N, C-alpha and C positions, 0 to 999 in steps of 0.2 A: 430688617426692614418691614415699617411700615403697608400694611394693605388696607383697601376698600375695606367696609364694614358690611357693605350691599355685592355680594358677587353677581359678575356679569350675568348675564342672560347667554344662553349657548346660541352661540351663532344656528346652527342647525333646529335648535327653538324658533328662535326668531323668523328663518327665510320658513318655517312650515307657519307658523301662523297667519306671516302672511299672504301663505299660500291659500288657508283654509277663510281670512277675510275675503279675499279677491274671488275666490269661489262664494261664499255666500252672499258676495254683492251683485252676482249673475238673478239670485233672487229679491237682494231686497232694492236693490234699483229701480226694479220693474213691480213687486208689488206690495213696498211699505219697508221699515223695517220688523217691523210686528209679524210679518210673514211666518218668521222662521220659529214664532214661538207657538202660531196657530197651528204648522202642520204638527207640530211636536206631541201636543195634544191628540191629533188625529189616532185614532188605533189602528194597527196592522202595520205592515212590513213594505215600504213603497219605494220608489226611486224618483228623482228628477232628474234629466241631464239635458245639457246645453249646446245643442248643433252647432252655435257660432262660436264655442270656442276649440280652437286646438285638439283635435281626440276625442270631440262630443265626449267629456269627462261627465263625472256624476257631479251633482253638486249637491245636491242634497238626498240625505237616508234616513230614513223616520228611526224612530225608537226602536220598535219591533224589527229591525233589520238587525240587530248581534244578536237575538237571543234567537232568531230562526238560523242564522248564518255562520255565529262565531265572531263575526267581523264587526270589530268597533269601529264607531263611525268614521274615527280620523283615520280608520285601515282602509276606507276606501273611496272617500271625498278626491277628485280629484282623478280619479281610475276610468280604465274603460271597465265595463260591465262583462270583458272577456275574462274578467277574474271570478269568473261567476260558473264559467266552464268549464267542460271536462273534456276528457280522453270517449266519452260515450256521448257526449252530445249531440245529437242528429243533427248532420250537416244540411238535413233539408228544410229542417226547421229553422235552422241562422238562416238560410236563402230567404224565407220565406218572412222571417224578422225586416232583413237588410233590405227586402224589395218595398213593404212596409213602410220603413224610412224614407228612400228613395222619394215614393210616392204621397208619402207625409198623410198617411192616414192610420187608420186605428187595427190592431188586426188581435186575432187571438190563437194562442197555441200552445198546443202541451209540448211541455220542454222537458229534458234530464238535466237538470241543474245539480251542483256538487254545494256544498260547506266546507267553512277553513278546514274541517279536518280530512278534506275529501272523500266524505261520507256524501251519495249522491240522494237525489229526490226527485219526483216530478212533481211541478206543478201546470198552474195552466197562466200564464202569462200575457196578462190583457196592454197592450202596447195603443198609448192615444194620444196623437199630438197636443200639445197648447197654442191656439192662434194669438196672436195679437187680433184684438176684435176691428179694427180701423183700415187694416191693409191687410190681414189674412195670413199672416208672415207668421214663420210656426217658433215661438219662442224658446218651449221647451218640447219637451217630451216624457213622458208619465209612463210608468212601467212599474205593471200592479201583477202580485202573485198570491194564486190560491192553488194552497196544496189538492193534491189530487188523492182522493181516498184511496187508499189501498182494500181493494174487497179483499184479498187474499191472505190478508194480517187480518182484517177483521172478522173472520171466516176460521182463525186459528194457524192458518197454514205458516212456516219460517218464511223469513223476509228472505228475498233475492241477494245471492252473498256474491253476485257477478262483480262488482267492482268496489271494493271498499278497503280501507286499512292504508298501512304504510306505501302499499303500489300506486294509490292517488292523492297523498302527500300533496304533492304537486299540483294537484288541481284544485280549483275554488267551484265553488260554488254560487248560488244566485240567491235569492230572496224570498223567502217562501214566509208564511205565517201562521198565526196561531188561529185556533178552531173558531175563535169569535166574527173575525173579522179580517180575514187575510189580503195584505197588498202587496206589493213588491218593486220589483226591480229589472231593470236593465235593457232600456231599449238600445242603449251601445253594443249590447251584443250582437247587434247588427251588422259591426263595421268589424267582424272579428276574420280574420284573414283567415282563410281557411291553411294556406301551407304554413303558416307558422303553427297553428293550433295542433296542425297534425305533426308538427317535428316538436312544439314543445311538450305534447301527450302524446306519447308516442309509446302506449303500454302494451305488450305483447299478452295473449293468453287472456284476454281481457270478453268475461260475457256479455254480454248485452244485455241491459237492460227490458225484461216486458213494455213496453208501451202501456198507457192509459188510456184512458178516455174521460174527459172530464163530464160532467154529469150537469143536466141544464140548470138546477140550482148553483151549482158553482162557477157556472159563464155566468149567471145573472150577480150573483156575489160580487166577483170582480168586474160588471159594469156596473153596479150599484156603488163600490166603491171609488172606481174610477171619479164618478160624477158626481162622488162628495168632496175626494181633494178638487177636484174641479174648481166645485164653487166657492171653494175655499180661498182659491187664487182670483176666483173672480170680485171675490166682494173686497179682500186687499188691496189690487191692484186697482180698484178704484178710488183708493187713496193716493195715488200717483198719478189719474188722471189719464192711464196707459191704457186698461181695459182687456181682460183677456177672454176667453171665450175656447170649449169645445168644439167649437163650430165654426169653419172655415167662413171668415166673412168676403163674398165676393166680389165686392165693389170697387169699383175703378180707381184704384192710388198708386204707391211706390210699386215696383215689382219686388219680391222676394227671390235672392237668389234660394238655391237647390242645398238641399242639405248635402249633397257630393261636394258641388262648389264651393259651400262652407268650410268643409275639414279642406279642401285640399288649398282652399286660398288662407285658413289659418295653421298651416303648416310652414308660412314664406315669414321669416321674423324678421324683416327689415319695414319701415314705418312706408304706408300707401293706402290710398283710399282706388275706389274704381266707381265711375261715374256713369251714370244711364244718357249718353249724349243724344237719345230721342223723346226723351222726357222734356217740359218745358224747366227750363233754369240749370238742365243738367246736375239733378240731386245725387249726393253720395248715396250710394246701394250697399256700397263693405267699407268697411276701415277696420286695416289691420290694431289688434295690439300694441304694436309699437306705435302707430301713429296715437291713439288715445295716451300709453302713456307721454308720446311726445309733447301734443297740444291741451292734455289737460280733462279734454272734453268725454264725454261716458259715449258710447255706440248708440244709446237711444235719443240723446242730443245731436249728434252727427249726422243720421238717417237723416234723408231725405234736405239734408243742407246743399248751399251750393260751398263750391269751394271758399269763396268770398269769403266764410266766417270768418277763415283767417288774416282776410286784409285788413291794413289800419294805416296812419299817415307814410305814404312813400309806397304806398302797396299798391301794384295794378294789374292784373288778370285779363285776358282776352280767350278766346272760347279758341282750341288749337286742335288744327287738320292735318298737320305734321309733329313728326317728334320732335323736342325742344329739350335742350337744358338752360333753367336760367337760376340767376343768384335775387334771392329777394329778402325781404324787412316782412317775416310774418309773425303773427301775435298769438300768443295762448289764448286759452279760456279766461287766465286770470289776468289778461292784458301785458304779461310782459313779453318780449320781444325775442328773438333768436335769426339767427342768420339762415336762410332756407336752401339749398340746392335742391331745386325743383326740376324733375323729369318728367315732362309729360307725353304720352304717347298712345296714338287712337289706337283701337282695334277696331278692325271693319267688318262689316257685315260681306255677305257672297254678293251683292249688287255693287260693294264698295262705297258705299254711305257708313259713315264713323258711327258705330252702333254703343260703345261705351270707349271710356279713357281711362287709363292708369296715371294717378298722380304719385311720383315718388319724394318724399319728401326726406331730407336730413339735415342735421341740426349742425352745421359746420365747424360749429366751437368747440362741440362735445368731446367727450372721449371714446374714440369707437376701435375695434378691434375690425379690422377690415382683411382681416387675413391675408396679407399680403396684397392686397389689392388697391388701386387708385379711390378715393371717394365715387367718380364717375362710372368706375367699372362697377363700385359696389351696386350704384341705382340702379345700371342699367340689370344685373344679374338679379336685383327684384322685379324688373319690368317682365323678364325674359321668363322666370317664375308666375308670375301672374300670366302669362300669353302660354305658357304652356298648360298649366289650370284651365284656361278658356279652352284649349284649344283641343283637350282630352275630352270635355263635356261637351261640343259644339258639336258634333254628329251627330249624335242622339238626340239630341235637342234639351237636355238636360240642363239649362244652365238655370232656368229661371223655376221655382216650384209650380208642379203642376198646378191647371187650372182648367175652366170650359171655355175661355176665351183663348184664341191664336196669339200667339207672340211673336205677329209676322216680323218683327224687328230684328232679333235677337235668337229664333228657333236655329238657324245657322249661323256660323260668322266665320269668316275668311281672315285670318290673322293676317297682317299687310306686315 
């Protein structure tokens, strides 16, 4: 039997390439196609993570990361920075990082991390959010690591042997850097599940590494490295008209969701958007990955738009005060139409006023695996998941990003 001269690509490799391109688009869509090459030219080891993607994954790893950690770039892209933590990583340090991400502020901490081979090392981790200059939303988190000098080794004392070898082969380490210009990784550490970490890295007889204190020069180096990277991102973001900054702009605009709510909503696989009902023209403030795939719009294109963006000939939507399900003819970015089963449900605040709307979309002509459910029930599942995510954060007032202005409309919500 004749065989094709060109071997077909491995399906696993194709999926992996698609995944890598999707992660790269987190940067190229915001900073232009040249930003990856520009970042590769920067010395040191650092990571960028995207809080808008499910799991807050690593979307960029610098060239210096492989030499510092033993991980190839493709091994860390798309993963949580939990991969760099180990059994002796201090819980208090992790909790401080978690709080910094929730508050969307810069943070420095000395922390024990692990290389791919399980060997531990101390780094000064500098975490810094990258803000949209117009509305102050967080686009990425930058994590820079500076190795903390071991005074004992410099004096000729033997290194600590408490956490090394096969015992910690399962433990992963974070990014550290060369002596010249250290930068590195892992805002995602902040999202470590402590109970999971304890189960995964339960190691008995492990001696604790002696904590180290970063010097003033190491702290300054971390800050200057972060400033250099943010400056490069700012320069290339201007090519797209987006413009980013290392400082939040407090100008009035469309409010951004907190990192915690972004993470919760990112776990929901159905197609939906969340609109802010108290702002003029009910702008979209969150769009799921499935919605972006269905409509062809990018997250940047759809954010701030009214749901009328999907309208076309034969379509008309009104503001909904009560939950309803309708069949519509909706339109993608490329102009093609689809039969849209749309479920709209309001979320009310404590006074009974509609604060948000959930818009769950479903292309009824496409093939779907509803896990034995009807399309209507599948839609209600998406709505219920969004409600749970909002309910879980409404009591703490952490639905929207922290700012100096009160969020009177949305600080506390009652789900009706």
